[in-house]
PyMOL Python script that loads the backbone (N, CA, C, O; Angstrom):
from pymol import cmd

cmd.read_pdbstr("""\
ATOM      1  N   UNK A   1      34.722-103.224  33.518  1.00  0.00           N
ATOM      2  CA  UNK A   1      34.622-103.551  35.684  1.00  0.00           C
ATOM      3  C   UNK A   1      34.047-104.949  35.418  1.00  0.00           C
ATOM      4  O   UNK A   1      33.040-104.904  34.711  1.00  0.00           O
ATOM      5  N   UNK A   2      34.385-106.053  35.759  1.00  0.00           N
ATOM      6  CA  UNK A   2      33.953-107.332  35.656  1.00  0.00           C
ATOM      7  C   UNK A   2      33.186-107.156  37.309  1.00  0.00           C
ATOM      8  O   UNK A   2      33.183-106.160  38.034  1.00  0.00           O
ATOM      9  N   UNK A   3      32.633-108.384  37.523  1.00  0.00           N
ATOM     10  CA  UNK A   3      31.234-108.577  38.355  1.00  0.00           C
ATOM     11  C   UNK A   3      31.537-109.564  39.556  1.00  0.00           C
ATOM     12  O   UNK A   3      30.345-109.874  39.556  1.00  0.00           O
ATOM     13  N   UNK A   4      31.996-110.247  40.459  1.00  0.00           N
ATOM     14  CA  UNK A   4      32.370-111.071  41.173  1.00  0.00           C
ATOM     15  C   UNK A   4      31.078-111.619  41.230  1.00  0.00           C
ATOM     16  O   UNK A   4      30.003-111.043  41.394  1.00  0.00           O
ATOM     17  N   UNK A   5      31.407-113.191  41.024  1.00  0.00           N
ATOM     18  CA  UNK A   5      30.647-114.067  40.577  1.00  0.00           C
ATOM     19  C   UNK A   5      29.655-114.747  42.013  1.00  0.00           C
ATOM     20  O   UNK A   5      30.494-115.301  42.724  1.00  0.00           O
ATOM     21  N   UNK A   6      28.807-114.841  42.409  1.00  0.00           N
ATOM     22  CA  UNK A   6      27.297-115.237  42.777  1.00  0.00           C
ATOM     23  C   UNK A   6      28.169-115.863  43.910  1.00  0.00           C
ATOM     24  O   UNK A   6      29.263-116.386  43.699  1.00  0.00           O
ATOM     25  N   UNK A   7      27.550-115.752  45.183  1.00  0.00           N
ATOM     26  CA  UNK A   7      28.769-116.731  46.399  1.00  0.00           C
ATOM     27  C   UNK A   7      30.292-116.507  46.994  1.00  0.00           C
ATOM     28  O   UNK A   7      31.025-116.902  47.900  1.00  0.00           O
ATOM     29  N   UNK A   8      30.264-115.388  45.601  1.00  0.00           N
ATOM     30  CA  UNK A   8      32.413-114.821  45.613  1.00  0.00           C
ATOM     31  C   UNK A   8      32.519-113.875  46.280  1.00  0.00           C
ATOM     32  O   UNK A   8      31.737-113.443  47.126  1.00  0.00           O
ATOM     33  N   UNK A   9      33.718-113.397  45.872  1.00  0.00           N
ATOM     34  CA  UNK A   9      34.011-111.763  45.822  1.00  0.00           C
ATOM     35  C   UNK A   9      35.261-112.322  44.405  1.00  0.00           C
ATOM     36  O   UNK A   9      35.573-113.486  44.151  1.00  0.00           O
ATOM     37  N   UNK A  10      35.864-110.780  43.548  1.00  0.00           N
ATOM     38  CA  UNK A  10      36.818-110.638  43.052  1.00  0.00           C
ATOM     39  C   UNK A  10      38.352-111.080  44.082  1.00  0.00           C
ATOM     40  O   UNK A  10      38.865-110.745  45.150  1.00  0.00           O
ATOM     41  N   UNK A  11      38.571-111.887  43.110  1.00  0.00           N
ATOM     42  CA  UNK A  11      40.119-112.380  43.732  1.00  0.00           C
ATOM     43  C   UNK A  11      39.708-114.035  44.045  1.00  0.00           C
ATOM     44  O   UNK A  11      40.253-115.105  43.775  1.00  0.00           O
ATOM     45  N   UNK A  12      38.451-113.639  44.762  1.00  0.00           N
ATOM     46  CA  UNK A  12      37.862-115.553  45.695  1.00  0.00           C
ATOM     47  C   UNK A  12      38.274-116.402  45.001  1.00  0.00           C
ATOM     48  O   UNK A  12      38.023-116.174  43.817  1.00  0.00           O
ATOM     49  N   UNK A  13      39.014-117.656  45.245  1.00  0.00           N
ATOM     50  CA  UNK A  13      39.034-118.903  45.287  1.00  0.00           C
ATOM     51  C   UNK A  13      37.742-119.952  45.946  1.00  0.00           C
ATOM     52  O   UNK A  13      37.793-121.153  45.678  1.00  0.00           O
ATOM     53  N   UNK A  14      37.085-119.638  46.446  1.00  0.00           N
ATOM     54  CA  UNK A  14      36.014-119.667  47.199  1.00  0.00           C
ATOM     55  C   UNK A  14      36.395-121.647  47.216  1.00  0.00           C
ATOM     56  O   UNK A  14      35.784-122.604  46.741  1.00  0.00           O
ATOM     57  N   UNK A  15      37.819-121.508  48.097  1.00  0.00           N
ATOM     58  CA  UNK A  15      37.991-122.867  48.648  1.00  0.00           C
ATOM     59  C   UNK A  15      38.516-123.464  47.839  1.00  0.00           C
ATOM     60  O   UNK A  15      39.214-124.344  48.342  1.00  0.00           O
ATOM     61  N   UNK A  16      38.547-123.444  46.778  1.00  0.00           N
ATOM     62  CA  UNK A  16      38.574-124.138  45.578  1.00  0.00           C
ATOM     63  C   UNK A  16      40.238-124.818  45.220  1.00  0.00           C
ATOM     64  O   UNK A  16      40.624-124.778  44.051  1.00  0.00           O
ATOM     65  N   UNK A  17      40.810-125.200  45.906  1.00  0.00           N
ATOM     66  CA  UNK A  17      42.093-125.248  45.549  1.00  0.00           C
ATOM     67  C   UNK A  17      42.915-125.756  44.118  1.00  0.00           C
ATOM     68  O   UNK A  17      44.106-125.909  43.849  1.00  0.00           O
ATOM     69  N   UNK A  18      41.796-125.913  43.448  1.00  0.00           N
ATOM     70  CA  UNK A  18      41.968-126.539  42.483  1.00  0.00           C
ATOM     71  C   UNK A  18      42.158-125.238  41.558  1.00  0.00           C
ATOM     72  O   UNK A  18      42.116-125.427  40.342  1.00  0.00           O
ATOM     73  N   UNK A  19      42.338-124.102  41.974  1.00  0.00           N
ATOM     74  CA  UNK A  19      41.588-122.828  41.262  1.00  0.00           C
ATOM     75  C   UNK A  19      43.307-122.131  41.605  1.00  0.00           C
ATOM     76  O   UNK A  19      43.459-120.932  41.371  1.00  0.00           O
ATOM     77  N   UNK A  20      44.291-122.795  42.048  1.00  0.00           N
ATOM     78  CA  UNK A  20      45.308-122.051  43.033  1.00  0.00           C
ATOM     79  C   UNK A  20      46.412-122.185  42.013  1.00  0.00           C
ATOM     80  O   UNK A  20      46.578-123.268  41.451  1.00  0.00           O
ATOM     81  N   UNK A  21      47.077-121.280  41.778  1.00  0.00           N
ATOM     82  CA  UNK A  21      48.657-122.581  40.897  1.00  0.00           C
ATOM     83  C   UNK A  21      49.405-121.670  42.406  1.00  0.00           C
ATOM     84  O   UNK A  21      49.197-120.696  43.131  1.00  0.00           O
ATOM     85  N   UNK A  22      50.397-122.841  42.192  1.00  0.00           N
ATOM     86  CA  UNK A  22      51.182-123.112  43.372  1.00  0.00           C
ATOM     87  C   UNK A  22      52.040-121.436  43.912  1.00  0.00           C
ATOM     88  O   UNK A  22      52.279-121.188  45.094  1.00  0.00           O
ATOM     89  N   UNK A  23      52.316-120.658  42.968  1.00  0.00           N
ATOM     90  CA  UNK A  23      53.157-119.700  43.380  1.00  0.00           C
ATOM     91  C   UNK A  23      52.312-118.618  43.534  1.00  0.00           C
ATOM     92  O   UNK A  23      52.897-117.550  43.354  1.00  0.00           O
ATOM     93  N   UNK A  24      50.514-118.471  43.950  1.00  0.00           N
ATOM     94  CA  UNK A  24      49.639-117.602  44.081  1.00  0.00           C
ATOM     95  C   UNK A  24      50.155-116.956  45.134  1.00  0.00           C
ATOM     96  O   UNK A  24      50.822-117.731  45.820  1.00  0.00           O
ATOM     97  N   UNK A  25      50.118-115.461  45.704  1.00  0.00           N
ATOM     98  CA  UNK A  25      50.345-115.489  46.786  1.00  0.00           C
ATOM     99  C   UNK A  25      49.106-115.415  47.715  1.00  0.00           C
ATOM    100  O   UNK A  25      48.328-116.092  47.041  1.00  0.00           O
ATOM    101  N   UNK A  26      48.602-115.149  48.503  1.00  0.00           N
ATOM    102  CA  UNK A  26      47.601-115.094  48.774  1.00  0.00           C
ATOM    103  C   UNK A  26      46.804-113.701  50.149  1.00  0.00           C
ATOM    104  O   UNK A  26      47.163-113.670  51.326  1.00  0.00           O
ATOM    105  N   UNK A  27      45.986-112.963  49.674  1.00  0.00           N
ATOM    106  CA  UNK A  27      45.888-111.599  50.877  1.00  0.00           C
ATOM    107  C   UNK A  27      44.570-112.030  51.917  1.00  0.00           C
ATOM    108  O   UNK A  27      43.500-112.629  51.809  1.00  0.00           O
ATOM    109  N   UNK A  28      44.947-111.696  52.429  1.00  0.00           N
ATOM    110  CA  UNK A  28      43.554-112.386  53.802  1.00  0.00           C
ATOM    111  C   UNK A  28      42.768-110.646  53.676  1.00  0.00           C
ATOM    112  O   UNK A  28      43.292-109.556  53.906  1.00  0.00           O
ATOM    113  N   UNK A  29      41.634-110.907  53.315  1.00  0.00           N
ATOM    114  CA  UNK A  29      40.967-109.898  53.047  1.00  0.00           C
ATOM    115  C   UNK A  29      40.235-109.435  54.378  1.00  0.00           C
ATOM    116  O   UNK A  29      39.051-109.160  54.180  1.00  0.00           O
ATOM    117  N   UNK A  30      40.593-109.310  55.466  1.00  0.00           N
ATOM    118  CA  UNK A  30      39.857-108.921  57.143  1.00  0.00           C
ATOM    119  C   UNK A  30      41.239-108.174  57.213  1.00  0.00           C
ATOM    120  O   UNK A  30      41.144-106.948  57.154  1.00  0.00           O
ATOM    121  N   UNK A  31      42.839-108.829  57.359  1.00  0.00           N
ATOM    122  CA  UNK A  31      43.819-107.443  57.882  1.00  0.00           C
ATOM    123  C   UNK A  31      44.892-106.682  56.613  1.00  0.00           C
ATOM    124  O   UNK A  31      45.588-105.668  56.661  1.00  0.00           O
ATOM    125  N   UNK A  32      44.594-107.902  55.282  1.00  0.00           N
ATOM    126  CA  UNK A  32      45.801-107.673  54.180  1.00  0.00           C
ATOM    127  C   UNK A  32      46.902-108.406  54.431  1.00  0.00           C
ATOM    128  O   UNK A  32      47.924-107.946  53.921  1.00  0.00           O
ATOM    129  N   UNK A  33      47.049-109.584  55.170  1.00  0.00           N
ATOM    130  CA  UNK A  33      48.061-109.856  55.813  1.00  0.00           C
ATOM    131  C   UNK A  33      48.690-111.147  53.695  1.00  0.00           C
ATOM    132  O   UNK A  33      47.990-111.690  52.840  1.00  0.00           O
ATOM    133  N   UNK A  34      49.307-111.092  53.763  1.00  0.00           N
ATOM    134  CA  UNK A  34      50.089-111.419  53.077  1.00  0.00           C
ATOM    135  C   UNK A  34      50.436-113.012  52.439  1.00  0.00           C
ATOM    136  O   UNK A  34      51.655-112.989  52.268  1.00  0.00           O
ATOM    137  N   UNK A  35      49.982-114.202  52.068  1.00  0.00           N
ATOM    138  CA  UNK A  35      50.604-115.560  52.574  1.00  0.00           C
ATOM    139  C   UNK A  35      50.989-115.736  51.312  1.00  0.00           C
ATOM    140  O   UNK A  35      50.244-115.875  50.342  1.00  0.00           O
ATOM    141  N   UNK A  36      52.841-115.728  51.332  1.00  0.00           N
ATOM    142  CA  UNK A  36      53.722-115.954  49.554  1.00  0.00           C
ATOM    143  C   UNK A  36      54.309-116.892  50.127  1.00  0.00           C
ATOM    144  O   UNK A  36      54.886-116.905  51.214  1.00  0.00           O
ATOM    145  N   UNK A  37      54.043-118.273  48.829  1.00  0.00           N
ATOM    146  CA  UNK A  37      54.723-119.510  48.930  1.00  0.00           C
ATOM    147  C   UNK A  37      55.988-119.907  49.458  1.00  0.00           C
ATOM    148  O   UNK A  37      56.267-120.695  50.361  1.00  0.00           O
ATOM    149  N   UNK A  38      57.053-118.846  48.335  1.00  0.00           N
ATOM    150  CA  UNK A  38      58.002-118.568  48.980  1.00  0.00           C
ATOM    151  C   UNK A  38      58.498-118.101  50.047  1.00  0.00           C
ATOM    152  O   UNK A  38      59.698-118.258  50.269  1.00  0.00           O
ATOM    153  N   UNK A  39      57.754-117.491  50.853  1.00  0.00           N
ATOM    154  CA  UNK A  39      58.292-117.314  52.389  1.00  0.00           C
ATOM    155  C   UNK A  39      57.866-118.533  53.114  1.00  0.00           C
ATOM    156  O   UNK A  39      58.628-118.962  53.979  1.00  0.00           O
ATOM    157  N   UNK A  40      56.662-119.199  52.861  1.00  0.00           N
ATOM    158  CA  UNK A  40      56.365-119.858  54.156  1.00  0.00           C
ATOM    159  C   UNK A  40      55.541-119.037  55.270  1.00  0.00           C
ATOM    160  O   UNK A  40      55.510-117.822  55.077  1.00  0.00           O
ATOM    161  N   UNK A  41      54.883-119.511  56.385  1.00  0.00           N
ATOM    162  CA  UNK A  41      54.682-119.139  57.721  1.00  0.00           C
ATOM    163  C   UNK A  41      55.715-119.185  58.676  1.00  0.00           C
ATOM    164  O   UNK A  41      55.803-120.255  59.277  1.00  0.00           O
ATOM    165  N   UNK A  42      56.367-118.468  58.916  1.00  0.00           N
ATOM    166  CA  UNK A  42      56.974-118.647  60.811  1.00  0.00           C
ATOM    167  C   UNK A  42      56.432-118.846  61.922  1.00  0.00           C
ATOM    168  O   UNK A  42      57.064-119.105  62.946  1.00  0.00           O
ATOM    169  N   UNK A  43      55.172-118.746  61.842  1.00  0.00           N
ATOM    170  CA  UNK A  43      53.849-118.423  63.205  1.00  0.00           C
ATOM    171  C   UNK A  43      53.653-120.178  63.176  1.00  0.00           C
ATOM    172  O   UNK A  43      53.915-121.017  64.037  1.00  0.00           O
ATOM    173  N   UNK A  44      53.246-120.272  62.202  1.00  0.00           N
ATOM    174  CA  UNK A  44      52.715-121.604  61.464  1.00  0.00           C
ATOM    175  C   UNK A  44      53.432-123.372  61.616  1.00  0.00           C
ATOM    176  O   UNK A  44      53.022-124.518  61.798  1.00  0.00           O
ATOM    177  N   UNK A  45      55.200-122.371  61.323  1.00  0.00           N
ATOM    178  CA  UNK A  45      56.536-123.433  61.382  1.00  0.00           C
ATOM    179  C   UNK A  45      55.729-123.826  59.323  1.00  0.00           C
ATOM    180  O   UNK A  45      56.220-124.829  58.805  1.00  0.00           O
ATOM    181  N   UNK A  46      55.119-123.382  58.824  1.00  0.00           N
ATOM    182  CA  UNK A  46      54.874-123.528  57.102  1.00  0.00           C
ATOM    183  C   UNK A  46      56.471-123.469  56.512  1.00  0.00           C
ATOM    184  O   UNK A  46      57.063-122.391  56.575  1.00  0.00           O
ATOM    185  N   UNK A  47      56.969-124.348  56.089  1.00  0.00           N
ATOM    186  CA  UNK A  47      58.513-124.589  55.510  1.00  0.00           C
ATOM    187  C   UNK A  47      57.825-123.840  54.188  1.00  0.00           C
ATOM    188  O   UNK A  47      56.662-123.879  53.786  1.00  0.00           O
ATOM    189  N   UNK A  48      59.210-123.014  53.571  1.00  0.00           N
ATOM    190  CA  UNK A  48      58.794-121.797  52.678  1.00  0.00           C
ATOM    191  C   UNK A  48      59.112-122.859  51.126  1.00  0.00           C
ATOM    192  O   UNK A  48      60.199-123.437  51.126  1.00  0.00           O
ATOM    193  N   UNK A  49      58.338-123.045  50.089  1.00  0.00           N
ATOM    194  CA  UNK A  49      57.960-123.025  48.826  1.00  0.00           C
ATOM    195  C   UNK A  49      56.422-124.315  49.341  1.00  0.00           C
ATOM    196  O   UNK A  49      55.989-125.295  48.735  1.00  0.00           O
ATOM    197  N   UNK A  50      56.130-123.877  50.269  1.00  0.00           N
ATOM    198  CA  UNK A  50      54.206-124.439  50.664  1.00  0.00           C
ATOM    199  C   UNK A  50      53.111-123.789  49.972  1.00  0.00           C
ATOM    200  O   UNK A  50      52.697-122.688  50.336  1.00  0.00           O
ATOM    201  N   UNK A  51      52.434-124.669  48.610  1.00  0.00           N
ATOM    202  CA  UNK A  51      51.526-123.504  47.971  1.00  0.00           C
ATOM    203  C   UNK A  51      50.624-123.374  49.167  1.00  0.00           C
ATOM    204  O   UNK A  51      50.666-124.120  50.145  1.00  0.00           O
ATOM    205  N   UNK A  52      49.720-122.254  48.986  1.00  0.00           N
ATOM    206  CA  UNK A  52      48.680-122.602  49.782  1.00  0.00           C
ATOM    207  C   UNK A  52      47.622-123.317  49.513  1.00  0.00           C
ATOM    208  O   UNK A  52      46.858-123.646  50.420  1.00  0.00           O
ATOM    209  N   UNK A  53      47.437-123.620  48.408  1.00  0.00           N
ATOM    210  CA  UNK A  53      46.351-124.998  48.661  1.00  0.00           C
ATOM    211  C   UNK A  53      46.835-126.367  49.461  1.00  0.00           C
ATOM    212  O   UNK A  53      46.170-127.403  49.471  1.00  0.00           O
ATOM    213  N   UNK A  54      48.415-126.150  50.292  1.00  0.00           N
ATOM    214  CA  UNK A  54      48.978-127.270  50.780  1.00  0.00           C
ATOM    215  C   UNK A  54      48.940-126.870  52.445  1.00  0.00           C
ATOM    216  O   UNK A  54      49.506-127.599  53.260  1.00  0.00           O
ATOM    217  N   UNK A  55      48.368-125.896  52.771  1.00  0.00           N
ATOM    218  CA  UNK A  55      48.434-125.425  54.295  1.00  0.00           C
ATOM    219  C   UNK A  55      47.738-126.120  54.778  1.00  0.00           C
ATOM    220  O   UNK A  55      46.713-126.220  54.104  1.00  0.00           O
ATOM    221  N   UNK A  56      47.723-126.860  55.873  1.00  0.00           N
ATOM    222  CA  UNK A  56      46.700-127.877  56.443  1.00  0.00           C
ATOM    223  C   UNK A  56      45.481-127.091  57.435  1.00  0.00           C
ATOM    224  O   UNK A  56      45.691-126.126  58.171  1.00  0.00           O
ATOM    225  N   UNK A  57      43.938-127.918  57.188  1.00  0.00           N
ATOM    226  CA  UNK A  57      43.405-127.220  57.188  1.00  0.00           C
ATOM    227  C   UNK A  57      42.435-126.583  57.903  1.00  0.00           C
ATOM    228  O   UNK A  57      41.299-126.171  57.673  1.00  0.00           O
ATOM    229  N   UNK A  58      43.587-126.627  59.335  1.00  0.00           N
ATOM    230  CA  UNK A  58      43.558-126.109  60.615  1.00  0.00           C
ATOM    231  C   UNK A  58      44.311-124.598  60.583  1.00  0.00           C
ATOM    232  O   UNK A  58      44.200-123.714  61.432  1.00  0.00           O
ATOM    233  N   UNK A  59      45.089-124.573  59.376  1.00  0.00           N
ATOM    234  CA  UNK A  59      45.509-122.821  59.166  1.00  0.00           C
ATOM    235  C   UNK A  59      44.729-121.717  59.223  1.00  0.00           C
ATOM    236  O   UNK A  59      43.530-121.756  58.946  1.00  0.00           O
ATOM    237  N   UNK A  60      45.490-120.405  59.671  1.00  0.00           N
ATOM    238  CA  UNK A  60      44.915-119.651  59.914  1.00  0.00           C
ATOM    239  C   UNK A  60      45.261-118.716  60.083  1.00  0.00           C
ATOM    240  O   UNK A  60      46.113-118.871  60.958  1.00  0.00           O
ATOM    241  N   UNK A  61      45.190-117.371  59.760  1.00  0.00           N
ATOM    242  CA  UNK A  61      45.472-115.998  59.248  1.00  0.00           C
ATOM    243  C   UNK A  61      47.028-116.026  60.615  1.00  0.00           C
ATOM    244  O   UNK A  61      46.830-116.220  61.815  1.00  0.00           O
ATOM    245  N   UNK A  62      48.257-115.816  60.075  1.00  0.00           N
ATOM    246  CA  UNK A  62      48.636-115.290  61.775  1.00  0.00           C
ATOM    247  C   UNK A  62      48.642-113.584  62.326  1.00  0.00           C
ATOM    248  O   UNK A  62      49.127-112.964  63.273  1.00  0.00           O
ATOM    249  N   UNK A  63      48.092-113.380  61.540  1.00  0.00           N
ATOM    250  CA  UNK A  63      47.985-111.607  61.759  1.00  0.00           C
ATOM    251  C   UNK A  63      46.603-111.624  63.065  1.00  0.00           C
ATOM    252  O   UNK A  63      46.720-111.417  64.272  1.00  0.00           O
ATOM    253  N   UNK A  64      44.929-112.058  61.998  1.00  0.00           N
ATOM    254  CA  UNK A  64      44.474-111.601  62.974  1.00  0.00           C
ATOM    255  C   UNK A  64      43.188-112.796  62.734  1.00  0.00           C
ATOM    256  O   UNK A  64      41.977-112.591  62.650  1.00  0.00           O
ATOM    257  N   UNK A  65      43.996-114.185  62.656  1.00  0.00           N
ATOM    258  CA  UNK A  65      42.950-115.043  63.275  1.00  0.00           C
ATOM    259  C   UNK A  65      41.504-115.920  61.817  1.00  0.00           C
ATOM    260  O   UNK A  65      40.608-116.760  61.739  1.00  0.00           O
ATOM    261  N   UNK A  66      42.375-114.743  60.882  1.00  0.00           N
ATOM    262  CA  UNK A  66      41.040-115.374  60.339  1.00  0.00           C
ATOM    263  C   UNK A  66      41.393-116.727  59.572  1.00  0.00           C
ATOM    264  O   UNK A  66      42.586-117.025  59.506  1.00  0.00           O
ATOM    265  N   UNK A  67      40.250-117.749  58.863  1.00  0.00           N
ATOM    266  CA  UNK A  67      40.088-118.917  58.221  1.00  0.00           C
ATOM    267  C   UNK A  67      41.179-118.496  57.119  1.00  0.00           C
ATOM    268  O   UNK A  67      41.635-117.380  56.871  1.00  0.00           O
ATOM    269  N   UNK A  68      41.469-119.827  56.500  1.00  0.00           N
ATOM    270  CA  UNK A  68      41.636-120.082  54.820  1.00  0.00           C
ATOM    271  C   UNK A  68      41.136-119.223  53.730  1.00  0.00           C
ATOM    272  O   UNK A  68      41.752-118.711  52.796  1.00  0.00           O
ATOM    273  N   UNK A  69      39.053-119.143  54.263  1.00  0.00           N
ATOM    274  CA  UNK A  69      38.135-119.161  53.257  1.00  0.00           C
ATOM    275  C   UNK A  69      38.582-117.919  53.232  1.00  0.00           C
ATOM    276  O   UNK A  69      39.427-117.893  52.338  1.00  0.00           O
ATOM    277  N   UNK A  70      38.449-116.449  53.912  1.00  0.00           N
ATOM    278  CA  UNK A  70      38.445-114.918  53.820  1.00  0.00           C
ATOM    279  C   UNK A  70      40.227-114.324  53.163  1.00  0.00           C
ATOM    280  O   UNK A  70      40.566-113.142  53.216  1.00  0.00           O
ATOM    281  N   UNK A  71      41.195-115.535  52.549  1.00  0.00           N
ATOM    282  CA  UNK A  71      42.121-115.308  51.983  1.00  0.00           C
ATOM    283  C   UNK A  71      41.421-115.174  50.468  1.00  0.00           C
ATOM    284  O   UNK A  71      40.430-115.804  50.101  1.00  0.00           O
ATOM    285  N   UNK A  72      42.099-114.298  49.755  1.00  0.00           N
ATOM    286  CA  UNK A  72      41.886-113.982  47.578  1.00  0.00           C
ATOM    287  C   UNK A  72      43.369-113.485  47.078  1.00  0.00           C
ATOM    288  O   UNK A  72      44.058-112.509  47.375  1.00  0.00           O
ATOM    289  N   UNK A  73      43.519-114.399  46.343  1.00  0.00           N
ATOM    290  CA  UNK A  73      44.681-114.101  45.635  1.00  0.00           C
ATOM    291  C   UNK A  73      44.962-112.467  45.282  1.00  0.00           C
ATOM    292  O   UNK A  73      44.198-111.745  44.642  1.00  0.00           O
ATOM    293  N   UNK A  74      46.067-112.138  45.782  1.00  0.00           N
ATOM    294  CA  UNK A  74      46.649-111.010  45.882  1.00  0.00           C
ATOM    295  C   UNK A  74      47.153-110.516  44.190  1.00  0.00           C
ATOM    296  O   UNK A  74      47.925-111.192  43.509  1.00  0.00           O
ATOM    297  N   UNK A  75      46.610-109.390  43.801  1.00  0.00           N
ATOM    298  CA  UNK A  75      46.883-108.733  42.920  1.00  0.00           C
ATOM    299  C   UNK A  75      48.066-108.128  42.715  1.00  0.00           C
ATOM    300  O   UNK A  75      48.376-107.591  41.651  1.00  0.00           O
ATOM    301  N   UNK A  76      48.828-108.193  43.794  1.00  0.00           N
ATOM    302  CA  UNK A  76      50.155-107.133  43.628  1.00  0.00           C
ATOM    303  C   UNK A  76      51.272-108.524  43.143  1.00  0.00           C
ATOM    304  O   UNK A  76      51.492-109.643  43.606  1.00  0.00           O
ATOM    305  N   UNK A  77      51.752-107.778  42.046  1.00  0.00           N
ATOM    306  CA  UNK A  77      52.897-108.401  41.722  1.00  0.00           C
ATOM    307  C   UNK A  77      53.906-107.999  42.274  1.00  0.00           C
ATOM    308  O   UNK A  77      54.994-108.520  42.028  1.00  0.00           O
TER     309      UNK A  77
END
""", "prot")
cmd.dss("prot")
cmd.show_as("cartoon", "prot")
cmd.util.cbc("prot")
cmd.orient("prot")
């Protein structure tokens, strides 16, 4: 069992966009909504094909209004 790094949690990208791959699906750790870059985000009018790392800083979870740093890399493929 791996231990989370100090100041983070398992799957966290820690706000460091360089740690993300363009195809990474991101999951809100509050409401579990998944951001899939292949689909984009209709609520925020984000085009399909937009990686999570390229979302605007003001983007928030369309389900629960959580900020971007509350998302983690989804382990479901």
